[in-house]
PDB file of N, CA, C and O in Angstrom:
ATOM      1  N   MET A   1     -14.469 -10.398 -51.229  1.00  0.00           N
ATOM      2  CA  MET A   1     -14.933  -9.984 -49.978  1.00  0.00           C
ATOM      3  C   MET A   1     -15.048 -11.109 -48.713  1.00  0.00           C
ATOM      4  O   MET A   1     -15.044 -10.808 -47.519  1.00  0.00           O
ATOM      5  N   LYS A   2     -15.144 -12.386 -49.231  1.00  0.00           N
ATOM      6  CA  LYS A   2     -15.012 -13.395 -48.211  1.00  0.00           C
ATOM      7  C   LYS A   2     -13.453 -13.501 -47.292  1.00  0.00           C
ATOM      8  O   LYS A   2     -13.315 -14.002 -46.176  1.00  0.00           O
ATOM      9  N   GLY A   3     -12.657 -13.028 -47.930  1.00  0.00           N
ATOM     10  CA  GLY A   3     -11.332 -13.017 -47.242  1.00  0.00           C
ATOM     11  C   GLY A   3     -11.330 -11.768 -46.326  1.00  0.00           C
ATOM     12  O   GLY A   3     -10.676 -11.792 -45.283  1.00  0.00           O
ATOM     13  N   PHE A   4     -12.086 -10.616 -46.709  1.00  0.00           N
ATOM     14  CA  PHE A   4     -12.098  -9.575 -45.634  1.00  0.00           C
ATOM     15  C   PHE A   4     -13.059 -10.022 -44.486  1.00  0.00           C
ATOM     16  O   PHE A   4     -12.780  -9.472 -43.421  1.00  0.00           O
ATOM     17  N   ALA A   5     -14.201 -10.943 -44.427  1.00  0.00           N
ATOM     18  CA  ALA A   5     -15.023 -11.150 -43.573  1.00  0.00           C
ATOM     19  C   ALA A   5     -14.298 -12.181 -42.572  1.00  0.00           C
ATOM     20  O   ALA A   5     -14.528 -12.129 -41.364  1.00  0.00           O
ATOM     21  N   LYS A   6     -13.396 -13.135 -43.138  1.00  0.00           N
ATOM     22  CA  LYS A   6     -12.727 -14.027 -42.328  1.00  0.00           C
ATOM     23  C   LYS A   6     -11.788 -13.156 -41.619  1.00  0.00           C
ATOM     24  O   LYS A   6     -11.939 -13.234 -40.400  1.00  0.00           O
ATOM     25  N   SER A   7     -10.907 -12.385 -41.977  1.00  0.00           N
ATOM     26  CA  SER A   7     -10.183 -11.337 -41.497  1.00  0.00           C
ATOM     27  C   SER A   7     -10.702 -10.584 -40.324  1.00  0.00           C
ATOM     28  O   SER A   7     -10.100 -10.549 -39.251  1.00  0.00           O
ATOM     29  N   LEU A   8     -12.005  -9.891 -40.584  1.00  0.00           N
ATOM     30  CA  LEU A   8     -12.874  -9.156 -39.740  1.00  0.00           C
ATOM     31  C   LEU A   8     -13.075 -10.250 -38.505  1.00  0.00           C
ATOM     32  O   LEU A   8     -12.768  -9.988 -37.342  1.00  0.00           O
ATOM     33  N   LEU A   9     -13.588 -11.406 -38.901  1.00  0.00           N
ATOM     34  CA  LEU A   9     -13.971 -12.392 -37.806  1.00  0.00           C
ATOM     35  C   LEU A   9     -12.932 -12.810 -36.852  1.00  0.00           C
ATOM     36  O   LEU A   9     -13.198 -13.033 -35.671  1.00  0.00           O
ATOM     37  N   ALA A  10     -11.488 -12.943 -37.461  1.00  0.00           N
ATOM     38  CA  ALA A  10     -10.403 -13.288 -36.767  1.00  0.00           C
ATOM     39  C   ALA A  10     -10.002 -12.092 -36.039  1.00  0.00           C
ATOM     40  O   ALA A  10      -9.573 -12.323 -34.909  1.00  0.00           O
ATOM     41  N   LEU A  11     -10.029 -11.006 -36.362  1.00  0.00           N
ATOM     42  CA  LEU A  11      -9.621  -9.681 -35.557  1.00  0.00           C
ATOM     43  C   LEU A  11     -10.653  -9.683 -34.198  1.00  0.00           C
ATOM     44  O   LEU A  11     -10.226  -9.579 -33.048  1.00  0.00           O
ATOM     45  N   ALA A  12     -12.063  -9.819 -34.548  1.00  0.00           N
ATOM     46  CA  ALA A  12     -12.939  -9.821 -33.602  1.00  0.00           C
ATOM     47  C   ALA A  12     -12.763 -10.553 -32.315  1.00  0.00           C
ATOM     48  O   ALA A  12     -12.871 -10.111 -31.171  1.00  0.00           O
ATOM     49  N   ILE A  13     -12.404 -12.043 -32.813  1.00  0.00           N
ATOM     50  CA  ILE A  13     -11.990 -12.934 -31.748  1.00  0.00           C
ATOM     51  C   ILE A  13     -10.869 -12.599 -31.214  1.00  0.00           C
ATOM     52  O   ILE A  13     -10.777 -12.805 -30.004  1.00  0.00           O
ATOM     53  N   LEU A  14      -9.789 -12.044 -31.866  1.00  0.00           N
ATOM     54  CA  LEU A  14      -8.662 -11.774 -31.094  1.00  0.00           C
ATOM     55  C   LEU A  14      -8.881 -10.632 -29.992  1.00  0.00           C
ATOM     56  O   LEU A  14      -8.398 -10.712 -28.862  1.00  0.00           O
ATOM     57  N   ALA A  15      -9.676  -9.539 -30.452  1.00  0.00           N
ATOM     58  CA  ALA A  15      -9.786  -8.800 -29.658  1.00  0.00           C
ATOM     59  C   ALA A  15     -10.587  -8.859 -28.420  1.00  0.00           C
ATOM     60  O   ALA A  15     -10.410  -8.176 -27.410  1.00  0.00           O
ATOM     61  N   THR A  16     -11.567  -9.835 -28.639  1.00  0.00           N
ATOM     62  CA  THR A  16     -12.277 -10.275 -27.518  1.00  0.00           C
ATOM     63  C   THR A  16     -11.501 -11.105 -26.440  1.00  0.00           C
ATOM     64  O   THR A  16     -11.797 -11.130 -25.246  1.00  0.00           O
ATOM     65  N   ALA A  17     -10.443 -11.796 -27.041  1.00  0.00           N
ATOM     66  CA  ALA A  17      -9.711 -12.589 -26.273  1.00  0.00           C
ATOM     67  C   ALA A  17      -8.632 -11.691 -25.076  1.00  0.00           C
ATOM     68  O   ALA A  17      -8.223 -12.113 -23.994  1.00  0.00           O
ATOM     69  N   PHE A  18      -8.389 -10.413 -25.692  1.00  0.00           N
ATOM     70  CA  PHE A  18      -7.493  -9.691 -24.913  1.00  0.00           C
ATOM     71  C   PHE A  18      -8.436  -8.446 -24.364  1.00  0.00           C
ATOM     72  O   PHE A  18      -7.979  -7.312 -24.222  1.00  0.00           O
ATOM     73  N   SER A  19      -9.595  -8.743 -24.117  1.00  0.00           N
ATOM     74  CA  SER A  19     -10.570  -7.558 -23.678  1.00  0.00           C
ATOM     75  C   SER A  19     -10.325  -7.192 -22.088  1.00  0.00           C
ATOM     76  O   SER A  19     -10.642  -6.130 -21.552  1.00  0.00           O
ATOM     77  N   ALA A  20      -9.755  -8.198 -21.531  1.00  0.00           N
ATOM     78  CA  ALA A  20      -9.531  -7.909 -20.047  1.00  0.00           C
ATOM     79  C   ALA A  20      -8.055  -8.189 -19.837  1.00  0.00           C
ATOM     80  O   ALA A  20      -7.418  -9.020 -20.485  1.00  0.00           O
ATOM     81  N   THR A  21      -7.557  -7.403 -18.851  1.00  0.00           N
ATOM     82  CA  THR A  21      -6.120  -7.724 -18.484  1.00  0.00           C
ATOM     83  C   THR A  21      -5.955  -8.124 -17.165  1.00  0.00           C
ATOM     84  O   THR A  21      -6.910  -7.811 -16.453  1.00  0.00           O
ATOM     85  N   HIS A  22      -5.088  -8.690 -16.633  1.00  0.00           N
ATOM     86  CA  HIS A  22      -4.781  -8.933 -15.190  1.00  0.00           C
ATOM     87  C   HIS A  22      -3.675  -7.735 -14.716  1.00  0.00           C
ATOM     88  O   HIS A  22      -2.543  -7.551 -15.163  1.00  0.00           O
ATOM     89  N   ALA A  23      -4.213  -7.172 -13.922  1.00  0.00           N
ATOM     90  CA  ALA A  23      -3.238  -6.141 -13.288  1.00  0.00           C
ATOM     91  C   ALA A  23      -2.802  -6.609 -12.057  1.00  0.00           C
ATOM     92  O   ALA A  23      -2.514  -5.789 -11.186  1.00  0.00           O
ATOM     93  N   GLY A  24      -2.708  -7.824 -11.846  1.00  0.00           N
ATOM     94  CA  GLY A  24      -2.350  -8.501 -10.515  1.00  0.00           C
ATOM     95  C   GLY A  24      -1.302  -7.741  -9.620  1.00  0.00           C
ATOM     96  O   GLY A  24      -1.599  -7.039  -8.653  1.00  0.00           O
ATOM     97  N   PRO A  25       0.054  -8.002 -10.118  1.00  0.00           N
ATOM     98  CA  PRO A  25       0.953  -7.360  -9.354  1.00  0.00           C
ATOM     99  C   PRO A  25       0.725  -5.993  -9.129  1.00  0.00           C
ATOM    100  O   PRO A  25       0.915  -5.533  -8.004  1.00  0.00           O
ATOM    101  N   ILE A  26       0.389  -5.370  -9.944  1.00  0.00           N
ATOM    102  CA  ILE A  26       0.162  -3.791  -9.773  1.00  0.00           C
ATOM    103  C   ILE A  26      -0.783  -3.532  -8.522  1.00  0.00           C
ATOM    104  O   ILE A  26      -0.443  -2.974  -7.479  1.00  0.00           O
ATOM    105  N   ALA A  27      -1.994  -4.029  -8.818  1.00  0.00           N
ATOM    106  CA  ALA A  27      -3.107  -3.654  -8.073  1.00  0.00           C
ATOM    107  C   ALA A  27      -2.893  -4.567  -6.544  1.00  0.00           C
ATOM    108  O   ALA A  27      -3.453  -4.234  -5.500  1.00  0.00           O
ATOM    109  N   TYR A  28      -2.075  -5.625  -6.659  1.00  0.00           N
ATOM    110  CA  TYR A  28      -1.708  -6.262  -5.390  1.00  0.00           C
ATOM    111  C   TYR A  28      -0.859  -5.286  -4.642  1.00  0.00           C
ATOM    112  O   TYR A  28      -1.229  -4.885  -3.538  1.00  0.00           O
ATOM    113  N   GLY A  29       0.296  -4.868  -5.199  1.00  0.00           N
ATOM    114  CA  GLY A  29       1.388  -3.884  -4.529  1.00  0.00           C
ATOM    115  C   GLY A  29       0.480  -2.736  -4.012  1.00  0.00           C
ATOM    116  O   GLY A  29       0.665  -2.402  -2.842  1.00  0.00           O
ATOM    117  N   ILE A  30      -0.480  -2.082  -4.727  1.00  0.00           N
ATOM    118  CA  ILE A  30      -1.019  -1.028  -4.483  1.00  0.00           C
ATOM    119  C   ILE A  30      -1.919  -1.231  -3.129  1.00  0.00           C
ATOM    120  O   ILE A  30      -1.949  -0.407  -2.214  1.00  0.00           O
ATOM    121  N   CYS A  31      -2.494  -2.203  -3.146  1.00  0.00           N
ATOM    122  CA  CYS A  31      -3.363  -2.629  -2.065  1.00  0.00           C
ATOM    123  C   CYS A  31      -2.458  -2.953  -0.789  1.00  0.00           C
ATOM    124  O   CYS A  31      -2.771  -2.482   0.304  1.00  0.00           O
ATOM    125  N   GLN A  32      -1.522  -3.625  -0.917  1.00  0.00           N
ATOM    126  CA  GLN A  32      -0.565  -3.978   0.333  1.00  0.00           C
ATOM    127  C   GLN A  32      -0.001  -2.771   0.598  1.00  0.00           C
ATOM    128  O   GLN A  32       0.275  -2.702   1.796  1.00  0.00           O
ATOM    129  N   THR A  33       0.293  -1.774  -0.017  1.00  0.00           N
ATOM    130  CA  THR A  33       0.859  -0.540   0.466  1.00  0.00           C
ATOM    131  C   THR A  33      -0.199   0.317   1.238  1.00  0.00           C
ATOM    132  O   THR A  33       0.145   1.029   2.182  1.00  0.00           O
ATOM    133  N   GLY A  34      -1.403   0.236   0.842  1.00  0.00           N
ATOM    134  CA  GLY A  34      -2.523   0.846   1.639  1.00  0.00           C
ATOM    135  C   GLY A  34      -2.730   0.058   2.837  1.00  0.00           C
ATOM    136  O   GLY A  34      -3.016   0.673   3.864  1.00  0.00           O
ATOM    137  N   CYS A  35      -2.636  -1.166   2.872  1.00  0.00           N
ATOM    138  CA  CYS A  35      -2.948  -1.869   4.386  1.00  0.00           C
ATOM    139  C   CYS A  35      -1.668  -1.549   5.144  1.00  0.00           C
ATOM    140  O   CYS A  35      -1.838  -1.322   6.341  1.00  0.00           O
ATOM    141  N   ASN A  36      -0.641  -1.497   4.769  1.00  0.00           N
ATOM    142  CA  ASN A  36       0.722  -1.093   5.656  1.00  0.00           C
ATOM    143  C   ASN A  36       0.450   0.401   6.005  1.00  0.00           C
ATOM    144  O   ASN A  36       0.861   0.773   7.104  1.00  0.00           O
ATOM    145  N   ALA A  37      -0.196   1.315   5.203  1.00  0.00           N
ATOM    146  CA  ALA A  37      -0.218   2.666   5.785  1.00  0.00           C
ATOM    147  C   ALA A  37      -1.367   2.766   6.735  1.00  0.00           C
ATOM    148  O   ALA A  37      -1.318   3.659   7.582  1.00  0.00           O
ATOM    149  N   LEU A  38      -2.328   2.017   6.703  1.00  0.00           N
ATOM    150  CA  LEU A  38      -3.334   2.006   7.689  1.00  0.00           C
ATOM    151  C   LEU A  38      -2.867   1.372   9.111  1.00  0.00           C
ATOM    152  O   LEU A  38      -3.312   1.698  10.211  1.00  0.00           O
ATOM    153  N   ALA A  39      -1.859   0.383   8.843  1.00  0.00           N
ATOM    154  CA  ALA A  39      -1.451  -0.187  10.038  1.00  0.00           C
ATOM    155  C   ALA A  39      -0.270   0.741  10.796  1.00  0.00           C
ATOM    156  O   ALA A  39      -0.063   0.717  12.009  1.00  0.00           O
ATOM    157  N   VAL A  40       0.298   1.383  10.035  1.00  0.00           N
ATOM    158  CA  VAL A  40       1.107   2.503  10.635  1.00  0.00           C
ATOM    159  C   VAL A  40       0.281   3.593  11.425  1.00  0.00           C
ATOM    160  O   VAL A  40       0.682   4.104  12.471  1.00  0.00           O
ATOM    161  N   ALA A  41      -0.760   3.850  10.888  1.00  0.00           N
ATOM    162  CA  ALA A  41      -1.736   5.022  11.554  1.00  0.00           C
ATOM    163  C   ALA A  41      -2.247   4.144  12.434  1.00  0.00           C
ATOM    164  O   ALA A  41      -2.467   4.744  13.486  1.00  0.00           O
ATOM    165  N   CYS A  42      -2.556   2.947  12.509  1.00  0.00           N
ATOM    166  CA  CYS A  42      -3.285   2.259  13.838  1.00  0.00           C
ATOM    167  C   CYS A  42      -2.276   2.320  15.068  1.00  0.00           C
ATOM    168  O   CYS A  42      -2.661   2.753  16.154  1.00  0.00           O
ATOM    169  N   TYR A  43      -1.067   1.905  14.881  1.00  0.00           N
ATOM    170  CA  TYR A  43      -0.203   1.933  15.559  1.00  0.00           C
ATOM    171  C   TYR A  43       0.198   3.128  16.365  1.00  0.00           C
ATOM    172  O   TYR A  43       0.307   3.217  17.588  1.00  0.00           O
ATOM    173  N   ALA A  44       0.419   4.139  15.326  1.00  0.00           N
ATOM    174  CA  ALA A  44       0.742   5.681  16.048  1.00  0.00           C
ATOM    175  C   ALA A  44      -0.540   6.034  16.860  1.00  0.00           C
ATOM    176  O   ALA A  44      -0.412   6.647  17.920  1.00  0.00           O
ATOM    177  N   ALA A  45      -1.958   5.617  16.337  1.00  0.00           N
ATOM    178  CA  ALA A  45      -2.877   5.893  17.409  1.00  0.00           C
ATOM    179  C   ALA A  45      -2.656   5.374  18.662  1.00  0.00           C
ATOM    180  O   ALA A  45      -2.736   6.034  19.698  1.00  0.00           O
ATOM    181  N   ALA A  46      -2.331   4.006  18.582  1.00  0.00           N
ATOM    182  CA  ALA A  46      -2.147   3.326  19.765  1.00  0.00           C
ATOM    183  C   ALA A  46      -0.760   3.916  20.765  1.00  0.00           C
ATOM    184  O   ALA A  46      -0.584   3.557  21.929  1.00  0.00           O
ATOM    185  N   GLY A  47      -0.131   4.594  20.239  1.00  0.00           N
ATOM    186  CA  GLY A  47       1.041   5.128  20.659  1.00  0.00           C
ATOM    187  C   GLY A  47       2.419   4.295  20.530  1.00  0.00           C
ATOM    188  O   GLY A  47       3.448   4.340  21.205  1.00  0.00           O
ATOM    189  N   PHE A  48       2.085   3.581  19.504  1.00  0.00           N
ATOM    190  CA  PHE A  48       3.439   2.770  19.272  1.00  0.00           C
ATOM    191  C   PHE A  48       3.922   2.766  17.888  1.00  0.00           C
ATOM    192  O   PHE A  48       3.148   3.177  17.024  1.00  0.00           O
ATOM    193  N   THR A  49       5.271   2.299  17.502  1.00  0.00           N
ATOM    194  CA  THR A  49       5.775   2.288  16.273  1.00  0.00           C
ATOM    195  C   THR A  49       5.799   1.033  15.541  1.00  0.00           C
ATOM    196  O   THR A  49       6.319   0.047  16.062  1.00  0.00           O
ATOM    197  N   PHE A  50       5.218   0.969  14.235  1.00  0.00           N
ATOM    198  CA  PHE A  50       4.861   0.146  13.309  1.00  0.00           C
ATOM    199  C   PHE A  50       6.354  -0.440  12.946  1.00  0.00           C
ATOM    200  O   PHE A  50       7.248   0.310  12.552  1.00  0.00           O
ATOM    201  N   GLY A  51       6.533  -1.858  13.118  1.00  0.00           N
ATOM    202  CA  GLY A  51       7.713  -2.444  12.643  1.00  0.00           C
ATOM    203  C   GLY A  51       8.734  -2.809  13.715  1.00  0.00           C
ATOM    204  O   GLY A  51       9.828  -3.318  13.468  1.00  0.00           O
ATOM    205  N   VAL A  52       8.228  -2.471  15.056  1.00  0.00           N
ATOM    206  CA  VAL A  52       9.383  -2.734  16.115  1.00  0.00           C
ATOM    207  C   VAL A  52       8.699  -3.680  17.222  1.00  0.00           C
ATOM    208  O   VAL A  52       8.154  -3.345  18.274  1.00  0.00           O
ATOM    209  N   PRO A  53       8.908  -5.100  16.616  1.00  0.00           N
ATOM    210  CA  PRO A  53       8.446  -6.061  17.482  1.00  0.00           C
ATOM    211  C   PRO A  53       9.295  -6.250  18.762  1.00  0.00           C
ATOM    212  O   PRO A  53      10.256  -5.483  18.818  1.00  0.00           O
ATOM    213  N   SER A  54       9.189  -6.878  19.528  1.00  0.00           N
ATOM    214  CA  SER A  54      10.007  -7.202  20.607  1.00  0.00           C
ATOM    215  C   SER A  54       9.324  -7.119  22.247  1.00  0.00           C
ATOM    216  O   SER A  54       9.876  -6.826  23.307  1.00  0.00           O
ATOM    217  N   TRP A  55       8.087  -7.454  21.989  1.00  0.00           N
ATOM    218  CA  TRP A  55       7.343  -7.212  23.151  1.00  0.00           C
ATOM    219  C   TRP A  55       7.115  -8.650  23.837  1.00  0.00           C
ATOM    220  O   TRP A  55       6.552  -8.681  24.932  1.00  0.00           O
ATOM    221  N   GLY A  56       7.469  -9.650  23.321  1.00  0.00           N
ATOM    222  CA  GLY A  56       7.350 -10.920  23.900  1.00  0.00           C
ATOM    223  C   GLY A  56       5.939 -11.423  24.154  1.00  0.00           C
ATOM    224  O   GLY A  56       5.175 -11.556  23.198  1.00  0.00           O
ATOM    225  N   ALA A  57       5.584 -11.686  25.289  1.00  0.00           N
ATOM    226  CA  ALA A  57       4.170 -12.216  25.578  1.00  0.00           C
ATOM    227  C   ALA A  57       3.437 -10.860  26.149  1.00  0.00           C
ATOM    228  O   ALA A  57       2.227 -10.903  26.370  1.00  0.00           O
ATOM    229  N   ALA A  58       4.080  -9.823  26.352  1.00  0.00           N
ATOM    230  CA  ALA A  58       3.322  -8.482  26.828  1.00  0.00           C
ATOM    231  C   ALA A  58       2.972  -7.707  25.724  1.00  0.00           C
ATOM    232  O   ALA A  58       3.151  -6.498  25.873  1.00  0.00           O
ATOM    233  N   ILE A  59       2.434  -8.151  24.449  1.00  0.00           N
ATOM    234  CA  ILE A  59       1.763  -7.226  23.368  1.00  0.00           C
ATOM    235  C   ILE A  59       0.517  -6.790  23.847  1.00  0.00           C
ATOM    236  O   ILE A  59      -0.432  -7.453  24.264  1.00  0.00           O
ATOM    237  N   PRO A  60       0.685  -5.345  23.704  1.00  0.00           N
ATOM    238  CA  PRO A  60      -0.816  -4.650  23.923  1.00  0.00           C
ATOM    239  C   PRO A  60      -2.068  -5.225  22.940  1.00  0.00           C
ATOM    240  O   PRO A  60      -1.921  -5.581  21.771  1.00  0.00           O
ATOM    241  N   ALA A  61      -2.979  -5.228  23.488  1.00  0.00           N
ATOM    242  CA  ALA A  61      -4.246  -5.656  22.825  1.00  0.00           C
ATOM    243  C   ALA A  61      -4.564  -4.740  21.703  1.00  0.00           C
ATOM    244  O   ALA A  61      -5.116  -5.141  20.679  1.00  0.00           O
ATOM    245  N   THR A  62      -4.175  -3.374  21.921  1.00  0.00           N
ATOM    246  CA  THR A  62      -4.381  -2.306  20.815  1.00  0.00           C
ATOM    247  C   THR A  62      -3.330  -2.852  19.687  1.00  0.00           C
ATOM    248  O   THR A  62      -3.745  -2.791  18.530  1.00  0.00           O
ATOM    249  N   VAL A  63      -2.222  -3.295  19.857  1.00  0.00           N
ATOM    250  CA  VAL A  63      -1.198  -3.687  18.695  1.00  0.00           C
ATOM    251  C   VAL A  63      -2.017  -5.020  18.150  1.00  0.00           C
ATOM    252  O   VAL A  63      -2.262  -5.204  16.958  1.00  0.00           O
ATOM    253  N   LEU A  64      -2.329  -5.753  19.023  1.00  0.00           N
ATOM    254  CA  LEU A  64      -2.996  -7.292  18.376  1.00  0.00           C
ATOM    255  C   LEU A  64      -4.151  -6.765  17.476  1.00  0.00           C
ATOM    256  O   LEU A  64      -4.297  -7.178  16.325  1.00  0.00           O
ATOM    257  N   ALA A  65      -5.009  -5.785  18.076  1.00  0.00           N
ATOM    258  CA  ALA A  65      -6.118  -5.473  16.988  1.00  0.00           C
ATOM    259  C   ALA A  65      -5.511  -4.823  15.660  1.00  0.00           C
ATOM    260  O   ALA A  65      -5.794  -5.166  14.512  1.00  0.00           O
ATOM    261  N   CYS A  66      -4.637  -3.834  16.037  1.00  0.00           N
ATOM    262  CA  CYS A  66      -3.851  -3.283  14.419  1.00  0.00           C
ATOM    263  C   CYS A  66      -3.398  -4.786  13.680  1.00  0.00           C
ATOM    264  O   CYS A  66      -3.590  -5.023  12.488  1.00  0.00           O
ATOM    265  N   ASN A  67      -2.936  -5.474  14.380  1.00  0.00           N
ATOM    266  CA  ASN A  67      -2.038  -6.735  13.495  1.00  0.00           C
ATOM    267  C   ASN A  67      -3.261  -7.552  12.734  1.00  0.00           C
ATOM    268  O   ASN A  67      -3.169  -7.931  11.566  1.00  0.00           O
ATOM    269  N   ALA A  68      -4.322  -7.747  13.501  1.00  0.00           N
ATOM    270  CA  ALA A  68      -5.612  -8.420  13.131  1.00  0.00           C
ATOM    271  C   ALA A  68      -6.177  -7.753  11.845  1.00  0.00           C
ATOM    272  O   ALA A  68      -6.536  -8.371  10.843  1.00  0.00           O
ATOM    273  N   GLY A  69      -6.206  -6.392  12.017  1.00  0.00           N
ATOM    274  CA  GLY A  69      -6.805  -5.511  10.888  1.00  0.00           C
ATOM    275  C   GLY A  69      -5.906  -5.601   9.616  1.00  0.00           C
ATOM    276  O   GLY A  69      -6.312  -5.746   8.463  1.00  0.00           O
ATOM    277  N   LEU A  70      -4.641  -5.493  10.020  1.00  0.00           N
ATOM    278  CA  LEU A  70      -3.561  -5.707   8.870  1.00  0.00           C
ATOM    279  C   LEU A  70      -3.634  -7.017   7.962  1.00  0.00           C
ATOM    280  O   LEU A  70      -3.564  -7.046   6.733  1.00  0.00           O
ATOM    281  N   GLY A  71      -3.813  -8.254   8.961  1.00  0.00           N
ATOM    282  CA  GLY A  71      -4.046  -9.414   8.130  1.00  0.00           C
ATOM    283  C   GLY A  71      -5.161  -9.749   7.408  1.00  0.00           C
ATOM    284  O   GLY A  71      -5.114 -10.591   6.511  1.00  0.00           O
ATOM    285  N   THR A  72      -6.480  -8.981   7.817  1.00  0.00           N
ATOM    286  CA  THR A  72      -7.480  -8.946   7.029  1.00  0.00           C
ATOM    287  C   THR A  72      -7.458  -8.230   5.866  1.00  0.00           C
ATOM    288  O   THR A  72      -7.821  -8.682   4.780  1.00  0.00           O
ATOM    289  N   CYS A  73      -7.039  -7.115   6.061  1.00  0.00           N
ATOM    290  CA  CYS A  73      -6.753  -6.167   4.870  1.00  0.00           C
ATOM    291  C   CYS A  73      -5.659  -6.861   3.627  1.00  0.00           C
ATOM    292  O   CYS A  73      -5.750  -6.684   2.412  1.00  0.00           O
ATOM    293  N   MET A  74      -4.744  -7.594   4.280  1.00  0.00           N
ATOM    294  CA  MET A  74      -3.835  -8.181   3.129  1.00  0.00           C
ATOM    295  C   MET A  74      -4.374  -9.289   2.643  1.00  0.00           C
ATOM    296  O   MET A  74      -4.025  -9.710   1.540  1.00  0.00           O
ATOM    297  N   ALA A  75      -5.489 -10.042   3.546  1.00  0.00           N
ATOM    298  CA  ALA A  75      -5.975 -11.091   2.756  1.00  0.00           C
ATOM    299  C   ALA A  75      -6.894 -10.688   1.816  1.00  0.00           C
ATOM    300  O   ALA A  75      -6.979 -11.377   0.799  1.00  0.00           O
ATOM    301  N   ALA A  76      -7.535  -9.813   1.921  1.00  0.00           N
ATOM    302  CA  ALA A  76      -8.601  -8.926   0.971  1.00  0.00           C
ATOM    303  C   ALA A  76      -7.500  -8.453  -0.453  1.00  0.00           C
ATOM    304  O   ALA A  76      -7.992  -8.497  -1.580  1.00  0.00           O
ATOM    305  N   CYS A  77      -6.459  -8.144  -0.328  1.00  0.00           N
ATOM    306  CA  CYS A  77      -5.583  -7.726  -1.361  1.00  0.00           C
ATOM    307  C   CYS A  77      -5.387  -9.006  -2.492  1.00  0.00           C
ATOM    308  O   CYS A  77      -4.967  -8.803  -3.631  1.00  0.00           O
ATOM    309  N   VAL A  78      -5.723 -10.204  -2.030  1.00  0.00           N
ATOM    310  CA  VAL A  78      -5.589 -11.340  -2.965  1.00  0.00           C
ATOM    311  C   VAL A  78      -6.582 -11.139  -4.171  1.00  0.00           C
ATOM    312  O   VAL A  78      -6.320 -11.268  -5.367  1.00  0.00           O
ATOM    313  N   ALA A  79      -7.866 -10.769  -3.546  1.00  0.00           N
ATOM    314  CA  ALA A  79      -8.902 -10.333  -4.541  1.00  0.00           C
ATOM    315  C   ALA A  79      -8.647  -9.499  -5.567  1.00  0.00           C
ATOM    316  O   ALA A  79      -9.135  -9.680  -6.683  1.00  0.00           O
ATOM    317  N   ALA A  80      -7.744  -8.370  -5.231  1.00  0.00           N
ATOM    318  CA  ALA A  80      -7.397  -7.247  -6.020  1.00  0.00           C
ATOM    319  C   ALA A  80      -6.434  -7.757  -6.868  1.00  0.00           C
ATOM    320  O   ALA A  80      -6.321  -7.142  -7.928  1.00  0.00           O
ATOM    321  N   GLY A  81      -5.655  -8.779  -6.688  1.00  0.00           N
ATOM    322  CA  GLY A  81      -4.467  -9.126  -7.472  1.00  0.00           C
ATOM    323  C   GLY A  81      -4.935 -10.215  -8.426  1.00  0.00           C
ATOM    324  O   GLY A  81      -4.363 -10.362  -9.506  1.00  0.00           O
ATOM    325  N   LEU A  82      -5.796 -10.860  -8.117  1.00  0.00           N
ATOM    326  CA  LEU A  82      -6.528 -11.789  -9.129  1.00  0.00           C
ATOM    327  C   LEU A  82      -7.639 -11.271 -10.131  1.00  0.00           C
ATOM    328  O   LEU A  82      -7.926 -11.828 -11.190  1.00  0.00           O
ATOM    329  N   SER A  83      -8.188 -10.179  -9.659  1.00  0.00           N
ATOM    330  CA  SER A  83      -9.418  -9.804 -10.775  1.00  0.00           C
ATOM    331  C   SER A  83      -8.931  -9.208 -11.758  1.00  0.00           C
ATOM    332  O   SER A  83      -7.865  -8.597 -11.676  1.00  0.00           O
ATOM    333  N   PRO A  84      -9.648  -9.293 -12.868  1.00  0.00           N
ATOM    334  CA  PRO A  84      -9.523  -8.805 -14.328  1.00  0.00           C
ATOM    335  C   PRO A  84      -9.742  -7.303 -14.141  1.00  0.00           C
ATOM    336  O   PRO A  84     -10.497  -6.844 -13.284  1.00  0.00           O
ATOM    337  N   ILE A  85      -8.959  -6.499 -15.084  1.00  0.00           N
ATOM    338  CA  ILE A  85      -9.282  -5.174 -15.007  1.00  0.00           C
ATOM    339  C   ILE A  85      -9.534  -4.822 -16.744  1.00  0.00           C
ATOM    340  O   ILE A  85      -8.708  -4.826 -17.657  1.00  0.00           O
ATOM    341  N   PRO A  86     -10.921  -4.544 -16.763  1.00  0.00           N
ATOM    342  CA  PRO A  86     -11.351  -4.251 -18.327  1.00  0.00           C
ATOM    343  C   PRO A  86     -10.679  -3.142 -18.663  1.00  0.00           C
ATOM    344  O   PRO A  86     -10.796  -2.667 -19.793  1.00  0.00           O
TER     345      PRO A  86
END
């Protein structure tokens, strides 16, 4: 019975060690895709096409706001990439 108890204890310790997994790259990629979809919608609402830069110094304020929102969203994705998924 002692051998069984030791095996059960070892199994319990092993199970708790793997109780949370990191979905990092998958969660990060999904989050970034969502951010880009929102940026495309923001650009379209402003009357521009996402991914076509070449305005130089004459970048409209609406596009700058879309870019700021995209940057904030993508920075928040770091948390999604690093958080453990139970």
